N, C-alpha and C positions, 0 to 999 in steps of 0.2 A: 599773235599769240603771246609775244613777250610783253606787250602792253597789258593784255588781260591778266597775265600772271603777276605783273607788278602791281596792278590795281588790287588783285586779291590779297597780295602781301600787305599793302597799305590798309586794306579793310581789316585784315586780321590784327595788325598793329593797333589800328584805331579801336577795334573791339577790346583789345587787351587794355588799352589806356582807359577807355570808358569803363570797362569792367573793374579795373583797379581803382578808378576814381569812385565808382559806385560802392565798391567794397570798403574803401577808406571812409566814404561818407556814412555807410551803414555802421562801420566800427565806431566812428565818432558819435553817431546817434546812440549807440549802446553805452559807450564809455563816458560821454560828456553831457548828453541831454537829460535833464531831470524828467522823470516820469510824472505824469499828471495824477494827483491824488484827490480823492473826494473830501479829504480833511487834512489838516497839518500832520496828523499821525494816524496811520491806518493799521489796526491789528488784524492779523489773520492767522489761521491755524492750518498747518499742513498735516494731513492724516497719514498714518503709516501706510506704505505701499504706493503712494502717489507718484506718478511719473511726471516728467517735465510739462506735458500738455495739461494734465489735470492740475498741476500746481499753478500754471498760468491762468486756468479758468477759475481756480479758487481765488487767486489774487484779484482777478477782474470782478468777481462777485463781491469781494470785500471793499472794492472802491479804488483799485490800482489799475490805471489804464495801460495794460500791457498786451501786445499782440502775441497770441499763442504761438503762431508760426515763427515769429522772430525769437521768442523765448526758447522754443525747442531748438532752433538752429544754433543760437548762441551757446546754449548749455551743452549741446553735443559737440560743436566745433571746438569749444574750450575744454572739453572733456570733464566738465563739472556735473554732467547729468547723472553720473553714478555716485556723486558725493552729496547730493542734496538730501538733507535730513528732515525727518518729520519733527514737528514741534510748533511752538507759538513764536511768532515774529512780529516786528513792527517795521513799517515803511515810513520814513520821515520826509517831510517836505525838503526838496533838493536832492533826494536820492536818485541815482541813475539806475538803469536796469542792471548794469554790471555790479554795482554796489549791493543791490538787493540779492542778486544771484550769489555773490561771494558770501554774503551773510548767511544764506541757507546752506552753502557748501561747507562753511566753517562751523556751523551749528551755533551761531551767535543768537541764541533764543532770548526772548524777553523773559524776565523773571519777576515774580511778585512774592509776597510773604504773607503768612497767616500765623497768628499766635494763639496757642492754647495756654491759658493762664493758670498758675497754681491755685488750687482751691475751687476751680470750676467743676460743676457736676457734669456728668456725661451728656445730659440733655442740652445744656448750654453749648457744649462742644459741637454736638450735631447741628444745632440751630445755626451756629457760626459757619459751619461748612455749607449748609444749605443757602445761606444768605450771601456767600461770596461769589460774585459774578465771574471770577477767574477760575473757579473750580467746576470741572465737568461733573454734572450730577448723574450718577448711575445707580445709587442705592434706592431711591424712591421711598416706598413704604416698607422696605425690607425689615423684617423683625430682628430683634437683638440676637436671637438664637441663630438666625440665618447669617447675620453679620459675623458672629463669633466663629461659626463653622467655616466661613469664607477666609477668616484670618488664621484658621488652624488652632484656635484656642479651645481648651477644654473647660474654660470657666463658664459658669451658668449665667453670669451677669457682667455687663460691660463696664460698670462703674469702676473708675480708678485704673483702668488698664492702659490708658494712653498718656504718654509722657508729656507734661506741659512744657512747651518750648516754642520757639519761633521756627517755622518751617518755610524754607525758600523753595519755590517750585516754578516751573514754567506754566504760563497760562494755558488752560485746557487740560491740566493734570486732573485725574479723576479723584473723587472723594474717597474711594476705597484705597487708592494708592497713598494718599496722605494719611489716612487712618492706619494703614499697614506700617508705614514708617514710624508713626507715633507708638503703635503697639509694640513693634520690635525694639524700639529704643527703650521703652519702659521695661520690657522683659529682660533685655540685656543688662541694663543698669541694676535692676532689682537682683538678678542672680549674682552679679559681680559683688554688690554690696552685701548680700546675704552670706556669701562665701567668706567675707572678712568681718563678720559681726562679732560683737563681744560674746564671750562665753556666758552660759547660765542665764540667758534671757528666757522669759516665760512665753516664748513664741515658737511654734512648732514648724511653721512653713514660711516661705517667702511671702505667700499671699497674706498670712496673718500680719506680717510686718507691713505690708502695703495697707492693710485695713487700719492699723494703728497709726501709720504715717499720715493717712488721710484725716484722722481725727486731730492729730497735732497740727496739721496744716490749717484746719478750720479754727482751732482754739487760739492760735497766736500768730500775729504777723510780726512780732518783735523777735528778731533773730537771736538776741542775747538770751531770751527766755526759752527758746525752742528746746534745747537739750534738757533744761530743768523740767519743763512741762512733760516731756517724754518720760523723764525719770519718775514723775508722779504716777503716771499711768502704769509704768512697769512695776512700781512698788505696789500699787493696788492689785494688779494681776497676780503678783506673787503671793499675796496674803488672802486672795479671794474676795476683795472688796468690789462693790459695784463701781463701774467707771463714772457713772453719773455725769455725763458730758452733754451739754445742751445741743451741740450741733448734730448729734445722732438723733435726738428727739425731733429736731427740725427736719432732718432728712426723711424720717419716717412719716412725718405729717404730709409731705408732698405739697400739693397745691393748696392744702388747707392752711398752710402757714401764711400769716398776713403781716409778718414783721414783728409780732409779739409772741412770746411764749408764756403760757399761763400755768398755774398749778395743775389744772385738770389735764393739760397737755403732758406734763411730766408723769401723770398717773395713768394716762391712756397707753395701753400696751401696743407696741408694734414690734416687728422683728429687730428694729434698729434702736429701740428705746433702752438705753443703758441705765435708766433708773428702775426699770421693771425687770430687766434681764441681766444675768451675770455674764462675765466674760466679754469677748469682742462681738460686735455686730456681725451679721453674716457676710457683708460685703463692705468694701470701702464706701465712703460717703462723698468723695470728691477725688480729683486728680492731685496726688501728692508730688511735690517737687523733690529734687535731690536732697535739699537741706533737711526736709522733714524725715526722709528715709535715713539720712545720716544720724539724725537725732534719735530715732527709734532704735537703730542698731548699735548705737554707741551713746546711750543715755547718760546724763549726769548721775552719779551715785550720791545719794543723799537720804535724809529721813523725812522728806516732805510727802504728805499724802493728800494735801488740799492746795488749791490756789483759787484766787479770785481776781478779776480784772480791776485795776486801779482807775480805769477810765481814760488812760492816756496811751493805751496800747501795750503797757507793761502789766505784769501780774504780781500779786502779793502771795507768797507761799507760806504754808503753815504745816506744823508737824502733827498737830492733833485737832480735834473738833473744837475745843475751847478757843484755841488760837484762831481757827478759821472763822468762828462766829464773831469774834472781835473784828476780824478783817472785813467780814461782810457788813457789820454795823458801820464801820468806818468808810468803806468805799462804795457800798451799795445803798444801804438804808439812808444814810445822810445825803447821798446824791439825789435820792428820790424825795 
């Protein structure tokens, strides 16, 4: 009996030693052994609500050789299972299972960026979103009206409503989420700047300021001229002169514009043609940046009513038609 009892004790001790060794080996495997990847870097996206097993299966589908049972056991044993965050991640060559687990528990998601440029029309902005492989496409062929309703906007047209900036986001972020950020940024900035505008501007609403800012954005890329150009348009609006700005004509032409603007184009009426219609066009013609909004709401005060491009990015300004005609002769006709 004593020998049997002693043998049982030794067996239990041996099992404990073997179990401990196995546990230590398993822990080494988790902590030190690099997982096998299908490529040097593997991207994967964890959807909201995924548990440890679903996460492991997602990783396997992406090309990360991980045992779901081991992943579940390790995440639960280490109490990381409640901390795992949805989002976009990368696994790199040499990563251990523990390093990957910690990355998801800490929310160390991969990030990328997308830029909406000042002066872009809304169509180009949407095309850029559609073409970005890091953006989750959810809008499909949704109409402009449906999109605006989704954003909570009471505007009838999306042009100019999205702030041109560089947006950093995690891969797998949806197109509507990025547009919502750009829309809210533009609305917030516009209201803040409108509240601090110069007095006695011939602009009735923040939206009118946005329209004029989009024209200034398209008329000059020379920062030093921006406030003076805005002043020309403000002067014209005050006295009821036609704005007569080519970018509005081009916008109204749409796909008919081939890179050249002709006399007949200036004479062909569209809602945006400021040669045939007085006042501001009905909508912005592009996304205006902060500098153009600043110029419109704090324009340079002067007596200029005309300007013409010098051909080097700067503009020549004139007080009357006679001066303007001389400037056109000097900078346009001689150039041709």
